[in-house]
C-alpha beads as a LAMMPS data file, in Angstrom:
LAMMPS data file: protein, C-alpha beads

84 atoms
83 bonds

1 atom types
1 bond types

-500.0 500.0 xlo xhi
-500.0 500.0 ylo yhi
-500.0 500.0 zlo zhi

Masses

1 110.0

Atoms # bond

1 1 1 231.737 -367.070 -327.145
2 1 1 233.637 -365.914 -330.235
3 1 1 231.724 -366.083 -333.055
4 1 1 235.001 -367.965 -335.001
5 1 1 235.460 -370.066 -332.178
6 1 1 231.961 -371.001 -332.025
7 1 1 232.609 -371.521 -336.181
8 1 1 235.881 -373.893 -335.660
9 1 1 233.941 -375.994 -332.998
10 1 1 231.077 -376.111 -334.815
11 1 1 233.105 -377.561 -338.102
12 1 1 234.549 -379.810 -336.417
13 1 1 232.001 -380.865 -334.772
14 1 1 229.892 -381.697 -338.049
15 1 1 233.040 -383.633 -339.507
16 1 1 233.521 -385.523 -336.462
17 1 1 229.665 -386.543 -337.100
18 1 1 230.222 -387.223 -340.786
19 1 1 233.819 -389.588 -340.260
20 1 1 231.760 -391.593 -337.374
21 1 1 228.854 -392.670 -340.153
22 1 1 231.248 -393.274 -342.613
23 1 1 233.503 -395.846 -340.075
24 1 1 230.381 -397.325 -338.966
25 1 1 228.681 -397.769 -342.281
26 1 1 232.247 -398.782 -343.833
27 1 1 233.293 -400.620 -340.498
28 1 1 233.842 -404.591 -341.343
29 1 1 233.363 -405.699 -337.324
30 1 1 229.639 -405.331 -335.975
31 1 1 231.155 -403.469 -332.626
32 1 1 233.353 -400.874 -334.134
33 1 1 230.497 -399.730 -335.964
34 1 1 228.799 -399.607 -333.076
35 1 1 231.643 -397.920 -331.217
36 1 1 231.553 -396.060 -334.206
37 1 1 227.654 -395.109 -334.022
38 1 1 227.903 -394.050 -330.128
39 1 1 230.925 -391.067 -331.521
40 1 1 228.206 -390.077 -333.922
41 1 1 225.430 -389.490 -331.413
42 1 1 228.182 -387.824 -328.967
43 1 1 229.058 -385.581 -331.420
44 1 1 225.344 -385.216 -332.287
45 1 1 224.588 -384.346 -328.098
46 1 1 227.655 -381.757 -328.440
47 1 1 226.563 -380.220 -331.235
48 1 1 223.624 -379.646 -329.061
49 1 1 225.117 -378.013 -326.525
50 1 1 226.895 -375.981 -328.078
51 1 1 223.408 -375.231 -330.212
52 1 1 221.707 -374.560 -326.655
53 1 1 219.760 -377.210 -326.069
54 1 1 220.784 -378.573 -323.441
55 1 1 217.429 -380.978 -323.009
56 1 1 217.016 -382.685 -326.542
57 1 1 221.653 -382.976 -325.558
58 1 1 220.739 -384.396 -322.564
59 1 1 218.160 -387.223 -324.357
60 1 1 220.436 -387.441 -327.039
61 1 1 223.270 -388.449 -324.588
62 1 1 221.042 -391.057 -322.915
63 1 1 219.039 -392.632 -325.986
64 1 1 221.731 -392.463 -329.377
65 1 1 224.527 -393.291 -326.591
66 1 1 223.823 -395.724 -324.067
67 1 1 220.886 -397.036 -324.413
68 1 1 221.250 -397.888 -328.165
69 1 1 224.834 -398.687 -327.931
70 1 1 223.624 -401.850 -325.095
71 1 1 220.667 -402.194 -327.414
72 1 1 223.435 -402.880 -329.759
73 1 1 225.724 -405.076 -328.393
74 1 1 222.905 -406.955 -326.131
75 1 1 221.637 -407.848 -329.948
76 1 1 224.776 -408.534 -331.449
77 1 1 225.181 -411.590 -328.433
78 1 1 222.438 -412.655 -328.539
79 1 1 223.132 -413.211 -332.371
80 1 1 227.130 -414.728 -331.862
81 1 1 225.146 -416.905 -329.905
82 1 1 223.354 -418.491 -332.369
83 1 1 224.895 -418.927 -334.761
84 1 1 227.315 -420.954 -332.361

Bonds

1 1 1 2
2 1 2 3
3 1 3 4
4 1 4 5
5 1 5 6
6 1 6 7
7 1 7 8
8 1 8 9
9 1 9 10
10 1 10 11
11 1 11 12
12 1 12 13
13 1 13 14
14 1 14 15
15 1 15 16
16 1 16 17
17 1 17 18
18 1 18 19
19 1 19 20
20 1 20 21
21 1 21 22
22 1 22 23
23 1 23 24
24 1 24 25
25 1 25 26
26 1 26 27
27 1 27 28
28 1 28 29
29 1 29 30
30 1 30 31
31 1 31 32
32 1 32 33
33 1 33 34
34 1 34 35
35 1 35 36
36 1 36 37
37 1 37 38
38 1 38 39
39 1 39 40
40 1 40 41
41 1 41 42
42 1 42 43
43 1 43 44
44 1 44 45
45 1 45 46
46 1 46 47
47 1 47 48
48 1 48 49
49 1 49 50
50 1 50 51
51 1 51 52
52 1 52 53
53 1 53 54
54 1 54 55
55 1 55 56
56 1 56 57
57 1 57 58
58 1 58 59
59 1 59 60
60 1 60 61
61 1 61 62
62 1 62 63
63 1 63 64
64 1 64 65
65 1 65 66
66 1 66 67
67 1 67 68
68 1 68 69
69 1 69 70
70 1 70 71
71 1 71 72
72 1 72 73
73 1 73 74
74 1 74 75
75 1 75 76
76 1 76 77
77 1 77 78
78 1 78 79
79 1 79 80
80 1 80 81
81 1 81 82
82 1 82 83
83 1 83 84
């Protein structure tokens, strides 16, 4: 990959991380925060792939995106059940 293309793609990924993190913090509903946090994890995993660290990218994708999402959604459902 050429240097200019790599820098442009890297900049877009970092902007995606920052924007997703801001959305995760400022979202009105918790489920929207969870989805935005998933986007952060996906962008970070993609960044690790770009930095040629596929083992770290796989770990981030599996834990940061999949496992944490499942745990957050389960916790959110339990809280909503307790409030009802």
